[in-house]
N, C-alpha and C positions, 0 to 999 in steps of 0.2 A: 781597572786593575787588571793583569794577566794572574789568569788560572791555576792552580798546580791541579795534579791530580797524582793520588799516591796509592803504587799497588801495596799488600801483602797478600799475604799468605793464608785463608780460615785455617780459623786451629789448630793454630804450632803458639805454644804448645795445649791451648788447651778452649777453647767455645767463648768462656769468659776473658780469658785473656785478649783472645784476638777484639773486640769490643772495647774492652780501656783501650788500648790498644789503638782503636780510627778511633773513639772519639776526643787523644788524648791528640792525637794528628790534628783534627779537629780542628779543634782551638790553637795549636801550631801553627794554622794555616791553608791545613787541605781544603780542595773547597771543593773535589770530589773524590769519593774511595774506592778504587778497585779490589774486590773483594775478590783471589781468590779457587780457583774450584779448581783443589785438588786432579793430577792422572800424567800417567805413568809417562808420557814420549808431549810433553810438551818444545817442541817442532817447532818454537818460533823465540825460545827461549835462553839463554845463555846455562851456563856452568850455575853460578850463583837460586837460580829461579827454580831453576833443574833440584836442585839439593834439598828446597824450602818443599816441596810435590811430592820428592820420595821420604821424606821426613814423614809430613804430616802422612799418606799412604799408609807408611810401613807400622805409623804407629795406629791406626785405625782408621781413619777414618771415612766419611759415610755424607750423603749428601746432606740426610736429616741434622748435623752436625754445621754444613753450608744456610742451614733454614734457621737452626736457633739461632745462631749467630748477627743471620742475615734480622729478623726478625727486631732486635735486637738495634742494630744500628741504623736501618734506612728509616725510623720513623725520625734518628735525629741530625742525620745529615744522607748527605746527596751520593747517592750509588749507584750502583754495575754490580751485577758478576763477572770475568773474565776468566770467561777457560775454550779449554780447545771443546768442539764438536763430540765426541764420542760420551763422553758423560750428559751434554745436552739429548743427544741422539737417541740411550738409552733409558734413559727417564722420562722420554719424549719431550720438543721440545716446547710445546702447547704447554702442557706442564710445569713447563720453568715459570714458564711466564705465566697462567694463572698464577703459581705461588710469589711471583714480582709482583703480581698486581697485586694479592694477598700483606703480601710484609710493605712497597711499595720502594721496592727497586725498578730501582731508573729503564733499570734498561740492559743489553749483554755488549761484553768483546769480546770476538768468536776472532783469532785469526785466521786458522786453516779452515772456514767457509769463506770459498771463492764468493766472488761478486754478482756472477750468473746468478749462482744457488742461491744465494743470500734472494734474490729476487722474487725464484719460488718462496720464499716462508715472508717474503716482506708486510703478507698481506694479516697474515696473522699474530703477526710488530705491532701493526697496525689496530685489529683487534682488542689490545692488551695494551694500546699507548703508549709502546715503550720499542726507546732507541737499540736497533741495531747497526752500535760503531761503522763508520766506513773507512776503510786503509784507503793511504796512496805512500805511492812507495818512490825514490830515482827514477829507480824504472820505466813506469807509470810513461806514458808520452802523452799529449795533450787531448785527444779525446777518449783514449781511455779516463785520463781523468775526469773528462768531463759529465761521463757516464755514469762515474761511481762517486760525483759530489751533490749533483746536479738537484737529486731530493734528500742527500743524508737531513739527519738525524742528530744532534746535545751538543755535540763536536764529530770534526774529522781527526781521524789517531795519522799524522805526520813521519813515516817512519824514515828514523835519519840516517840513515845507511843500509845496506845490504848485507842482510847479515842477524845475526842475531841478540837481544835484548843485553847489559849489558857492558858489551866487550866494545865502548869507547870510539870505534871510528865516526872521522867527521866528513864530509861533503858539503858543497859549494848548494845550499838548495833552490839558492834565488830565485831563480825560475822558475823553479816547481810551487814552491810559495805562491808568486805572482799571479798562475797557471791556475789556483782552487780560486781562490780571486776573482780572478774574472765571471768563473762560475758557480759559487758557493757566496750565502754571507755565512754559510754555520763558518762557529771561530773552528779555527785551526791549531790544532796543538799538537807537541810536537812530544817524540818517545825514541829510545833507545839509546844508552848510551851517556842519559843526560842527570850528574846529580850534580852535589854544592860547586864542586869548581869550573865544570859546563860548562851549567845552567843561566849565567847572566851572557852567554854568548850564539847561543844556541837557541835561546826565547827573540833573541831579537828577528821580528819579522812577521810573529805567529802571537797567537792569542794566551798559549798560553804549554804546559810543558807537562808532559808524561814520566812523574820517581819511580821505581820498582826496584831494580839493583841494586842499587844507594842499599835505601830502606834495608831488604830483608835480606842482603849478609851481616845489618847483626839483628837479625830476626834469628838466622840459623850458627851463631856464633854462641857457642858455649861457655863461654871465660867468660858469660853476663848474665847474671841473677835478670829474673820479668821485670823488675821495677829496674835496674841496669836500661835492660833495652826499651823500653818505651819510653824512656827519661831521653837517650840514645836520640833514638830518633828522631820524635818529638821536635829536639834543637836541629837538624838536618834541615827536616821541614823549616820547622821557620826557619835554618839562615836562608833557604829555595825561593820564601815566598819570597822575603825580603828582597833574596840580588834579582829576581826577573822583575820585580819594578821599582829597583833603583834609575 
């Protein structure tokens, strides 16, 4: 069965809401939760997730909020932290990994950590038995892909197009999928622009999909009550999980 990875930004509008939403998404079919660490300049993300980051920060988000929510979610579902290197650097990457170990968070997704720099911290991730998710993109050649994926852990994040999340572009990825699978047996999941309309097509040839903006656009919709947000996001998760496995 193909997997569904779901991203939400932490602590919007509260830690308790984040916990309730995450566990509802699990019931709806989300296999792995990416809990977003709010940051002021989320360079890989489109306007929807950028807005969510700014809402969280303007509401006074602190890392203790991330940790509080994670301590309640991680024991109940497979989860990762997704964020940019700046917060990890300032708090201390090893300190983050210690917290991940304490709560049962299984790894991190850091899109602005280049592969070569990631190699420098691999030993620290290994020390705590946590995954540092590898990225491949349509712009990568075969040798680059080989280097990136041969020691990948948990899953490989395939960027569906060169650009930012949520913009809905598409590219022919059959060649890059074949190349990844030539060098790695690690599950390959596709992200960027995946929603309830595109998920079935994008899931072809890969082991799962990663969905962010399609969920977060409802998270930041001020016309919805908190209960309506949970109901809407969970319904979309259920629909996507069903479609990718038809």
